[in-house]
C-alpha positions in Angstrom: 1.1 -9.2 -9.3 4.1 -11.1 -7.7 5.7 -7.5 -6.5 2.5 -6.4 -5.1 2.2 -9.7 -3.2 5.7 -9.8 -1.9 5.1 -5.8 -0.8 2.0 -6.9 1.3 3.6 -9.6 3.0 6.6 -7.5 3.9 4.2 -4.8 5.1 2.1 -7.2 7.3 5.2 -8.7 8.8 6.7 -5.2 9.8 3.1 -4.2 10.9 3.1 -7.2 13.2 5.9 -5.8 15.1 4.8 -2.3 15.5 4.4 -0.8 19.0 1.2 0.8 18.2 -0.9 -2.2 17.3 -1.1 -4.2 14.1 -3.9 -2.3 12.6 -2.6 1.2 13.1 0.8 0.0 12.0 -0.3 -1.8 9.0 -2.7 1.6 7.9 0.7 3.9 8.6 2.8 1.4 6.2 0.0 1.4 3.6 -0.2 5.3 3.4 3.7 5.3 2.9 3.4 2.7 0.0 0.7 4.7 -1.7 3.1 7.9 -1.4 6.1 5.8 -2.6 4.3 4.2 -5.3 3.1 7.4 -6.7 6.5 9.0 -6.6 7.7 5.9 -8.2 5.0 6.4 -11.0 5.9 10.1 -11.4 9.7 9.4 -11.6 9.4 6.6 -14.1 7.0 8.8 -16.0 4.6 5.5 -16.2 1.4 6.2 -17.9 -1.8 6.5 -15.6 -4.0 4.3 -17.7 -1.4 2.0 -19.4 -2.0 -1.3 -20.8 0.3 -2.8 -18.4 0.4 -2.9 -14.4 2.5 -0.3 -13.1 3.3 1.6 -9.8 0.1 3.8 -10.3 -2.1 0.6 -10.4 -0.3 -0.7 -7.2 -0.7 2.6 -5.7 -4.5 2.4 -6.1 -4.5 -1.2 -4.7 -2.6 -0.1 -1.5 -5.1 3.0 -1.5 -8.1 0.4 -1.5 -6.2 -1.7 1.2 -5.7 1.3 3.1 -9.4 2.5 3.2 -10.3 -1.2 4.3 -7.8 -1.5 6.9 -8.8 2.2 8.2 -12.5 1.4 8.1 -11.9 -1.9 10.3 -9.9 0.0 12.7 -12.6 2.5 13.2 -15.1 -0.2 13.8 -12.9 -2.0 16.5 
């Protein structure tokens, strides 16, 4: 949980300095995070539905945040 919170804070900080706007920058960074978490889960051979939180769960959480940010960007 702490790793996820730190990563979200870093992504929001980097998105604040994006040249295309905060929402679009955050959406792009979240999309890259989904891909990186999936790759990390594959490389580490973590179970998809294991008892512990792992990179797959983090990727799903980033996916949910991406969907939320993308929806808000479409409304604005």
